[in-house]
N, C-alpha and C positions, 0 to 999 in steps of 0.2 A: 387196346387201352380201355380200361373201365374206370370211370370217374365216380368216386364216392366222396362226399364232403368230409373233410377232416374233422376230427374231434377237438382239436385245439387250434389256436391261431395266435400269432404274435401281434400285440397291439401295434397299430400304425398311426402316423400323425393324423390329427383331425382333418376331416374333409372340408372343402370349401362349401359354403352355404349357397345352393343354387338359387335361393330366393332373393339373393342380393344382386342379381344381374338381370338385365332386360332380355327378352326373347331375341334369339339371333339364329342365323342359318336357315336353310330350307326346311328343317324339321321343327324349329321353334325353340322354346325356352329350355327344354330339358336336355338338348343335345350339346355335347361338348365338341370342340374342334381339336383334333390331335395336334400336339406341338410339332411332330415330325410326320411326314407322309409315310404310308404303309410301304414296307419293303416287299420284295418278292419272297420273303421267308415263308415257310409253311404256316398256314393259319393256326395250326395247333401250337406251334412254338411262339407265335406272336401273341396269341391270347394268353398263354401260360406266363408270358413275361410281364403282363399287366399287374399292377399292384393296387389292391382295393382294401379299404378298411371294413366294409360292410357287405361284401360279396365274395363268393368263391365261384370261379368260372373255369370251364375247360371245354374243348371240342373233343369228342370221341370219334375216332375214325370208323369203328365198326357200326356205329349208329348214324354217322354223318349228322351228329346232333351237337348243338351248342347248349351246354348245361349251365344254368345260372342259379346258384343257391344263395338266397338272402341270409345274412347274418348280422342284423343291425345290433349295435351296442345299446344298452339300456332297454327301455320298453320296446319290444319288437314291433315297430310301427314304421310308417313312411316318414322318417326323419329327414331333415335337410341333407345329412351325411349320406344316407342311403340313396336319396334322389340324385345326389351328386355322382355317386358310383354308378347308378343306373344310366345316368346321362353319358358318362364317359364310355361305359360299355356299349351303349347304343351307337355312339360315335365310332367306336372301333368296328362294330359290325357293319355299319354303313360304308366305312372306308375299305373294309375287306372286300365287299361286293363291288364297290366302285373300281377297285384296283384289279379285279379279275378280267382278263382279256375276253373279248367277245368269242363265244364258242367254247371257252375253256370250262372245266368243271368248277362249279361254285364252291365256296368254302364249306358250306353245310346246307342241309335241307330242313332240319327241324330245330326249333328253339324250345327248351324246356325250362320253365320257371318254377323253382321250388324253394324250400327253406331248410337251413341246416339246424334249426332249433327244434329239439324234441317237443312234440305236442303243440307246436305253434307254427302256422304258416305266416300270418301277419295280422296284427290287431288293428290295422287301419291308420287313420290320421294321427299326426303328432298332436296329442291333446294339450300338452304343455305349451307348445308353440301357438296353438289355437287360442288358449286362454290369454297368453301374453299379448298377442296381436289384438284380440278383442278389447282387452282392458286399455290398451294404448290407442284403440280406434285406428289402427294402422291398416287402412284399406289396401293400400298398394302392396305392403308386405304380405298380407294375407292373399291377395290376388296373385302375386308372383308364386307363392307356394302352391296354390290351387292349380295354376296354369302349368307349373312344372309337373305336377301329378298327371294332368290331362295329357300332356305330350308323351309322358312315359307309357301310359296305357294305350294311347293311340298307336304307338309304334308296334305293340303286340297285335293290336287289331288289324293292322295293315300288313302283317307279315314282314315287317321291316322294309316294306316297299320293294322286296326282292323275291316274292313268292315263297317265303319261308312258311312252313306250317308251325304254328305256335301251340304249345301244350303246357297247361298249368298242372303241376303235380302237388296236390294238397294232402299233406300227411298230418296236419294239425289244424287248430282253430283258424278260421278265416273270417274276420269281422270287418265291417265297414269297408274302408279302402282295401283291406286285405281280401275282400270278396270281389270288389270291383276290378282289381288287377287280373285275377284269373278269368273273370267273365269276359275280359277283353281278348282272351286267347281263342284260337279256333276250337280247342278241345280242352276238357277238364277231366283229369284222372284224380280220383279221391279215394283215400283209404277210409274204411268204414267207421273208424273212431272219430273222424274229423267232424267238427261242428261249424255251422255257417250262420251268419246273422248280420243284420244292419241295425245296430243299436242307437243310431243317432237320434231317433225320435224321443228317446228317453231323456235327452237334454234339449229338446225343442229344436232340433236341427234335422237335416236330411243328408244322405250320402251324396256328395256333389261331384264325383269324378266318374260318372257313367253308369251308376247302378240302375237308375230309371231307364236310361237309353238301352242298355244291354238286356235287362230283364224284359222290358216291353217288347223287344224284337222276338224274344223266345216265348213269353208267357202271356202277353197282352196286358191291357191296362189294369183290369180288375185284380189279377193275381199279383202283379207288380206292386200295386198300392197296398194290397193286403200284407205282403211280406215287409214292405217298408214301414207301414204303420204299426205292425205288431211289435217290433223291437225284440222278438223272440229268437231263440236259437233253433236251427233246423239240423237234422242229422244228414249225413251223407246219403243215406237211403232215401230220405224225403227229397233231397235236391236231385237225386237220380230219377225218382218218380216224376218230378216236375219237368225233367228234361234239361236241367241246368248242368248237372254232372253227366258226363258221357260214359265214363268207365269207372266201375267200382272195383277197388282192390282190397284184399285182406290187410289187416294191420301189419306194417313192416314190409309189405310187398309192393309198395308204390313204384319204386324205381324199376323193379322187375316188370311190373305191369306196363310201364312206359316203354321199356326196351322191347317187350314182346309185341306191343302194339306197333311200334316202328318196324320191327322185323316182318310182321304180317302185312304191313301197308307199303313197304318200300317199293314194291314193284309197280304200284299204282300212284306213286308220289305225284307225278306231273298232272295226272287227271284230278287227283284230290285237291292239289293246290289250285288248279283252274276252277274247280267247283266252288272253293272258298272265295275266289275272286268274283265269281258270279253271285254268290251270297251277298258279298259286300256291295255289288252293283244293284241287285234287286231290292235288298233290304238294308240300305247303308246306315251307318252311324257317322255322319260327317263330323270332323273335328270342330267345325264352327258350332255345331249343336252342343258338343261337350264343353266348349269354352263358354258359351252363353249360360249353360247350366251352372258351370263353376262360378261365373259372376253372380248368378242368383244365390248360390251358396254363400258367397262372400257377404252379400247384403244381409242374408238371413243370420249369418254368424255374428255380424256386427251389432245385431239387435238383441243378442242373448243377454239375459239378466245375470246379476251376480249369483242368484240362486242356481241358474242353469250352469254357470261356470263351476260352481261348487259341485254340481252333479258330475260334470266331466272329470273333476279331480277324483271323486269317489270311484267312478267307473275305471279310470286309469289305475288307481291304487288297487282295486279289486283284480283287474287284469294282470297287474304286476305280480300280485301274490299268487296268481294262477300259473305264472311262468315256472316251469320245472326248475328245481334247485340246480340241475346241471347247467342251465343257462347262466345262472348267477356265478357259478364256478368258472365258466368259460369267460364271462365278461364281468369282472368286479365292478365296472362302472354302472351296471344295472342296479346295484344296491342303492345308488345315489339318485336314481331317476324318480 
């Protein structure tokens, strides 16, 4: 079985806003509890049976990989609907591993996070939600949103707590939170045309869901702050030279590059997974650190001026115009964002 994200999708009912509920469960705010326990059905069938509004998911047997392609409606960002789908998906993954008998083959070894949208991985935080919460001075609502984002990226960072190797597949622009999410993965595979950036400084804010933490572990304080304070775009080649991107792929060859990497690495999977566990032990990014930084982000956001908020609106509008026409055709709702 070879999974390729589909070109069309039937609209589904709106997702529940994860920012409206308090943290729960051992994984925190972003994880959902399944209504029914996992059966003994094949993991591939179970995953294929899940219905999402903003994701496409599948397990490929030949790769032993769980492929997750984001397809948010409207501006391609971490909207509450996308977070809700990620929460449910992460809950399914956890239940799959919990239901696996001791000594039995695990459901999969690799998790791949990508995007179905041409030219775009993810453009970061939901700027409309940000502006709304700031104008309302809704500290708790903004905090729930930030903490849901934190829990989502922390699951990638920890290999879903089951030794999974996580791979980010970047085939388009990854900005703000859209860069923080792939940095939480063990490996980043990027096509050469992809652009990367942390533009939050342009409206007097900073990326609050792990950018400093993840970059600092790789690049040190000076380079981390240089990238965050510049607000500029970086090429995939530059990020590869920095050591942030692990594998460069030619345009259109990202999926193949991931599959080839997995094929080359499969025989050493257990050792590689163990090395990443050692990495997390020796140079950890504790979730408490991410949560504290997210709280600092909330306080900084609440102090944004109306001028700053107007800048966010202009940036969001410019990013929306940059989204390929094919995305608007797939998602008519995007025209209204």
